[in-house]
C-alpha positions in Angstrom: 18.3 -57.3 -43.1 15.5 -54.8 -44.1 15.4 -54.0 -39.8 19.6 -53.9 -39.6 19.2 -51.1 -43.3 16.5 -49.4 -41.7 19.1 -49.2 -38.2 22.1 -48.0 -40.1 19.9 -45.0 -41.5 18.3 -44.1 -38.8 22.1 -44.3 -36.8 23.5 -42.0 -39.8 20.9 -39.8 -39.5 21.5 -39.2 -35.8 25.4 -38.3 -36.2 24.5 -35.9 -39.2 22.2 -34.0 -36.8 24.9 -34.2 -33.9 27.4 -33.4 -36.0 25.0 -30.6 -37.6 24.1 -30.2 -33.4 27.4 -30.0 -32.3 29.1 -27.6 -35.1 25.9 -24.8 -35.0 26.6 -24.3 -31.0 30.8 -24.5 -31.6 30.4 -22.0 -34.4 27.5 -19.4 -32.3 30.3 -19.9 -29.4 32.8 -19.3 -31.4 31.3 -16.0 -33.2 30.4 -14.2 -30.0 34.0 -14.7 -28.3 34.8 -13.2 -31.6 33.2 -10.9 -31.5 33.8 -10.0 -27.8 37.8 -10.1 -29.1 37.2 -7.5 -31.8 34.8 -5.0 -29.7 37.8 -5.7 -27.1 40.1 -4.6 -29.9 38.3 -2.0 -31.3 38.2 -0.5 -27.9 41.6 -0.6 -27.2 41.9 1.0 -30.1 40.1 4.0 -29.3 41.1 4.4 -26.1 45.0 3.9 -27.3 44.2 6.5 -30.0 42.9 8.9 -27.4 45.5 8.4 -24.7 48.6 9.4 -28.1 46.5 12.3 -29.2 46.0 13.8 -25.7 50.1 13.2 -24.8 51.2 14.7 -28.7 49.4 18.2 -28.0 50.5 18.2 -24.4 54.1 17.8 -25.5 54.2 19.8 -29.1 52.9 23.3 -27.2 57.3 24.1 -26.1 58.5 23.2 -29.4 56.2 24.8 -31.7 56.0 27.6 -28.9 59.8 27.7 -29.5 60.1 26.5 -33.1 61.9 23.5 -32.3 61.5 21.2 -34.9 64.1 18.8 -33.6 62.5 18.7 -30.3 59.1 18.8 -32.5 60.1 15.4 -34.6 61.3 13.8 -31.5 58.3 13.7 -29.8 56.1 12.7 -32.8 58.9 9.5 -33.0 58.5 8.3 -30.2 54.8 8.1 -29.9 54.5 6.8 -33.6 56.8 3.3 -32.2 53.2 2.6 -31.5 52.7 0.4 -34.6 48.8 1.9 -34.5 50.2 5.2 -36.3 51.3 5.9 -39.5 51.8 9.1 -39.7 51.4 12.4 -37.9 51.4 15.9 -39.3 51.9 19.1 -37.3 51.0 22.5 -38.3 51.3 26.2 -36.9 48.5 28.5 -36.6 48.7 29.4 -40.0 47.7 25.9 -41.5 51.4 26.0 -42.4 53.6 23.0 -41.8 56.0 23.0 -38.9 56.6 19.2 -39.0 55.2 15.5 -40.4 56.0 11.8 -40.5 54.9 8.7 -42.5 55.4 5.2 -42.5 57.2 3.0 -46.0 56.1 0.5 -47.7 59.0 -1.7 -45.2 56.7 0.5 -42.8 60.0 2.7 -41.2 59.2 6.1 -40.3 60.2 8.9 -42.4 59.6 12.4 -43.3 56.4 13.7 -45.4 55.5 16.6 -47.3 51.9 17.0 -44.9 50.0 14.8 -47.9 49.2 11.5 -46.1 47.2 9.6 -48.7 45.3 6.3 -47.9 41.9 4.9 -46.2 42.6 6.3 -43.0 40.7 7.5 -40.0 42.0 11.4 -39.3 42.2 13.0 -35.8 42.3 16.2 -35.4 43.8 18.0 -32.1 44.8 21.6 -31.5 47.7 22.5 -29.9 46.6 24.8 -27.0 49.5 26.9 -24.6 48.2 28.7 -22.3 44.8 28.6 -23.3 45.7 30.2 -27.1 45.8 27.7 -29.9 49.0 27.6 -31.4 49.1 25.0 -34.1 47.2 21.7 -34.9 48.1 18.1 -34.6 46.8 15.6 -37.3 47.0 11.7 -36.7 46.3 9.0 -39.4 45.8 5.9 -37.1 45.8 2.2 -39.0 44.3 -0.5 -38.0 45.8 -2.9 -40.1 47.3 -4.9 -37.3 44.8 -5.2 -35.7 42.5 -6.5 -38.6 46.2 -8.7 -39.2 45.5 -10.4 -35.5 41.1 -10.5 -35.8 42.4 -12.8 -39.2 44.4 -14.7 -36.7 41.6 -14.8 -34.6 39.3 -16.2 -36.9 41.4 -18.7 -38.4 42.0 -20.1 -35.0 38.4 -20.5 -34.1 37.6 -22.5 -37.2 40.2 -25.3 -37.0 38.6 -25.0 -32.5 35.4 -25.4 -34.4 36.0 -28.1 -36.3 37.5 -30.2 -33.8 35.8 -29.4 -31.2 32.8 -30.2 -33.5 35.3 -33.7 -34.2 35.4 -35.0 -30.7 32.0 -33.4 -29.4 30.2 -36.1 -31.8 32.4 -38.6 -31.1 31.8 -38.6 -27.4 28.5 -38.2 -28.2 28.5 -41.4 -29.5 30.4 -43.0 -27.2 27.9 -42.0 -24.8 24.4 -42.9 -26.2 25.9 -46.5 -27.4 27.7 -47.4 -23.6 25.6 -44.8 -21.6 22.1 -44.3 -22.3 20.7 -47.9 -24.2 20.6 -49.9 -20.9 19.4 -46.7 -18.8 16.9 -45.9 -21.8 15.6 -49.5 -21.2 15.1 -49.6 -17.5 13.6 -46.0 -17.7 11.2 -47.8 -20.4 10.1 -50.7 -17.7 9.0 -47.9 -15.0 7.3 -46.1 -17.7 5.4 -49.2 -18.2 5.6 -50.1 -14.7 4.6 -46.5 -13.5 2.0 -46.5 -16.6 0.4 -49.2 -14.2 0.4 -47.8 -11.1 -0.9 -44.2 -12.5 -3.7 -45.4 -14.5 -4.7 -47.5 -11.5 -4.0 -44.6 -9.2 -5.8 -42.2 -11.1 -9.1 -44.1 -12.1 -9.0 -44.4 -7.6 -8.6 -40.9 -8.0 -11.6 -40.0 -10.6 -13.8 -42.3 -7.7 -12.8 -40.3 -5.4 -13.4 -36.8 -7.2 -16.3 -37.9 -8.1 -17.5 -38.3 -4.6 -15.9 -35.1 -3.6 -17.8 -33.7 -6.1 -21.4 -34.4 -4.3 -20.0 -32.9 -1.3 -19.0 -29.9 -2.7 -22.3 -29.5 -4.4 -24.3 -30.4 -1.0 -21.7 -27.9 0.8 -22.9 -25.4 -2.1 -26.6 -25.8 -0.9 -25.9 -25.6 2.7 -23.8 -23.0 2.4 -27.0 -21.1 1.1 -29.5 -22.0 3.7 -27.3 -21.2 6.0 -26.5 -17.0 4.1 -29.9 -17.0 3.9 -30.4 -17.1 7.2 -27.9 -14.7 8.6 -29.0 -12.5 6.5 -32.2 -12.9 8.2 -30.5 -12.2 11.5 -29.4 -9.3 10.1 -32.2 -7.4 8.5 -33.8 -7.9 12.2 -30.4 -7.0 13.9 -30.4 -3.3 11.6 -34.0 -3.0 12.9 -33.7 -3.5 16.4 -30.7 -1.1 15.7 -32.8 1.4 14.6 -35.7 1.5 17.5 -32.8 1.3 20.1 -31.5 4.6 17.9 -35.0 6.1 18.1 -35.8 5.2 21.4 -32.1 6.5 22.0 -32.9 9.9 20.6 -36.6 9.6 22.6 -34.3 9.3 26.2 -31.8 12.6 25.3 -35.3 14.1 24.6 -36.8 14.0 27.8 -33.6 14.5 29.5 -33.5 17.7 27.5 -36.7 18.4 29.0 -36.7 17.2 32.2 -33.3 19.2 32.3 -35.5 22.4 31.3 -37.9 21.7 34.0 -35.4 22.1 36.2 -34.3 24.9 35.0 -38.2 26.1 35.3 -38.4 24.1 39.1 -35.1 26.5 40.1 -36.4 29.2 38.8 -39.7 28.8 41.0 -37.6 28.2 43.9 -36.4 31.8 43.3 -39.8 33.1 43.2 -41.2 31.5 46.3 -38.1 33.1 48.1 -39.0 36.0 47.0 -42.7 35.8 47.7 -41.4 34.3 51.4 -39.7 37.7 51.5 -42.2 39.8 51.1 -44.6 38.2 53.3 -42.1 38.8 55.9 -42.0 42.1 55.1 -45.0 42.7 55.3 -45.7 41.1 59.0 -43.1 43.5 59.7 -45.5 46.2 58.4 -48.8 44.9 59.9 -46.8 44.9 63.9 -46.7 48.4 63.3 -50.2 49.0 62.0 -50.8 47.4 65.0 -48.8 49.2 66.8 -50.0 52.2 65.5 -53.7 51.0 66.2 -52.5 50.8 70.0 -50.8 53.7 70.3 -54.2 55.4 68.8 -56.5 53.5 71.4 -54.2 55.0 74.0 -54.6 58.3 72.4 -58.7 57.9 72.2 -58.2 56.9 76.0 -56.9 60.1 76.9 -58.8 62.2 74.6 -61.6 60.4 76.5 -60.6 61.2 79.9 -59.9 64.8 78.7 -63.4 64.8 77.4 -65.0 63.7 80.8 -63.4 66.5 82.9 -64.2 69.0 80.1 -67.5 68.5 80.8 -70.7 69.7 79.1 -67.7 71.5 76.0 -65.9 68.2 75.5 -69.0 66.1 74.7 -68.1 66.2 71.3 -64.6 65.6 71.3 -65.7 62.3 73.5 -67.6 61.0 71.0 -65.4 61.2 68.5 -62.9 59.8 70.7 -65.0 56.9 71.0 -65.2 56.1 67.5 -61.6 56.6 67.0 -60.8 54.0 69.9 -63.5 52.0 67.9 -61.6 52.3 64.6 -58.3 51.5 66.5 -59.7 48.5 68.4 -61.1 47.7 64.6 -57.3 48.3 63.1 -56.0 46.6 66.1 -58.7 43.5 65.3 -58.0 43.7 61.4 -54.1 43.7 61.9 -54.3 40.5 64.0 -56.3 39.0 61.2 -53.9 39.7 58.7 -50.8 39.0 60.7 -52.2 35.4 61.6 -53.2 35.1 57.8 -49.6 36.4 56.7 -47.7 34.2 59.1 -50.8 30.8 57.4 -49.0 32.0 54.3 -46.0 32.6 54.9 -45.6 29.1 56.7 -47.5 27.6 53.7 -44.8 29.0 51.6 -42.0 28.0 53.1 -43.9 24.1 53.4 -44.2 24.9 49.1 -40.2 25.9 49.4 -39.4 22.6 50.5 -41.7 20.4 48.5 -40.7 22.5 45.5 -36.8 22.0 46.8 -37.8 17.9 46.6 -39.2 18.4 43.8 -36.1 19.8 42.6 -34.0 17.0 43.7 -36.5 14.4 42.8 -36.0 16.0 38.9 -32.9 15.9 39.6 -32.4 12.8 40.4 -35.1 11.4 37.3 -32.6 13.8 35.3 -29.6 11.4 37.0 -31.0 8.4 35.9 -31.9 9.5 32.5 -28.5 10.1 31.8 -27.5 7.0 33.2 -30.7 5.1 30.9 -29.3 7.2 27.8 -25.6 6.3 29.0 -27.4 2.1 29.0 -28.7 2.8 25.5 -25.5 3.8 24.0 -23.9 1.2 24.9 -26.5 -1.3 23.8 -26.5 0.8 20.7 -22.8 0.5 20.6 -23.1 -3.6 21.4 -25.8 -3.5 18.5 -23.4 -2.1 16.3 -21.0 -4.3 17.0 -23.1 -7.4 16.7 -24.5 -6.1 13.7 -21.0 -5.4 12.0 -20.0 -9.0 13.1 -23.4 -10.6 11.7 -21.9 -9.1 8.1 -18.6 -10.0 8.4 -19.9 -14.0 9.3 -22.1 -12.7 6.4 -19.1 -11.9 3.6 -17.3 -15.1 4.8 -20.5 -17.2 4.7 -20.7 -15.6 1.0 -16.9 -16.2 0.5 -17.0 -19.8 1.8 -20.2 -20.3 -0.4 -17.8 -18.9 -3.6 -15.1 -21.4 -2.1 -17.6 -24.4 -2.5 -19.1 -23.5 -6.1 -14.9 -23.0 -7.1 -14.4 -26.7 -5.2 -17.5 -27.7 -6.8 -16.3 -26.6 -10.4 -12.4 -27.5 -9.6 -13.9 -30.5 -9.2 -15.5 -31.4 -12.4 -12.1 -29.6 -13.8 -10.3 -32.5 -11.4 -12.3 -34.7 -13.4 -11.7 -33.2 -17.0 -7.8 -33.5 -16.3 -7.9 -37.1 -15.2 -9.6 -38.3 -17.8 -6.7 -36.5 -20.3 -4.5 -38.1 -18.4 -5.5 -41.0 -18.8 -5.5 -40.2 -22.7 -2.3 -38.7 -22.6 -1.3 -42.3 -20.2 -2.6 -43.9 -23.6 -0.5 -41.6 -25.9 2.5 -42.4 -24.0 2.5 -46.4 -23.8 2.0 -46.5 -27.3 5.3 -44.0 -27.1 7.3 -46.5 -24.6 6.1 -49.5 -27.4 7.6 -47.6 -30.5 10.8 -47.0 -27.6 11.4 -50.5 -26.9 11.2 -51.5 -30.2 13.9 -48.7 -31.1 16.3 -49.6 -27.9 15.5 -53.4 -28.7 16.6 -53.4 -32.3 19.9 -50.8 -31.2 20.4 -54.1 -28.9 20.5 -55.7 -31.3 23.0 -54.0 -34.0 25.2 -53.9 -30.6 
């Protein structure tokens, strides 16, 4: 009996809560619809009044300009067929009343003195003719009918909220009674079964996570060792790169020195060629001296013959001719010896030119090979730089792997803690399931 009373009280509370919630939802939607309707009516009202004002200021130009009051009254009354217009006052340029119409208590259009009383939002606009102000319009719109429409809408919405709430509560109660109890029972048994399976699976996952955590820490240690080795190799590679760079610089300096030596050899070849040319010119001069000595010898011989013919008078001249002959002979011998030496010097110079030319070719070949070696050093340095870059990239990758390994280890710890939390939540869920079983069982008994 006590359980039945408690269930009745619980059902009553649920019904009241459902009524309040459904009423609040319906009221909220109704307020929203009412606000949208009011906004729409106000917007239509403003647009309609603006159009009426523009039409009146346009249509009243000619009547005011020609002072035709009858036509002006017709224009005003035609626009006042719209029940939103309470009164319209048309004044001339000097504010004198031109015509005015208002509504009486039966809402009929009557003539007015232009003194409109009441709470109205007056719309004023100048009446122009060819850009000259010729009058002024005062329009008195009223929101009376719009307010009546809003009141009717509010009443309709209130009735709709009441009946909607009743229908929603009835439908929800029927759904709760015939469509929720049995599915909830199935859900509860499924929750129990799933909870047991999840608990068993969670324990297995916790054990696997423990092993994974240990493996992660081992992986971290291995990665740190590998990272240290890579850093050591990177340092050695960087040192090798520095040595290659210095060797490359030395090879370039050697190439520059050899190039300078090659230029010096070219200058030496030119100088030796000049000396050889000078030797050839000297040979020509020696030949001339030899010819002069030969001619001198002939002259001395002729002089000796002539001195012999002269007898004692030419004896002194014969001695001189003999000495000249001896001097010419010595000059000829000296010129011959000098010619032989010059020939030998020219021959040796020619050999020296050939040797220097060969040396120059050798220097050129050495310079070419040094350039090739320098190019090879450049290529080796480029490869070394690429290798160093690759090692640094591998090092960065290993650092990333190390970071990931640390994160994996931390993640494993967090997952272990999460699994323990899941186990606690499962225990809490089992307690709630037990309460839900009691509630559903009570409901079935009441049914």
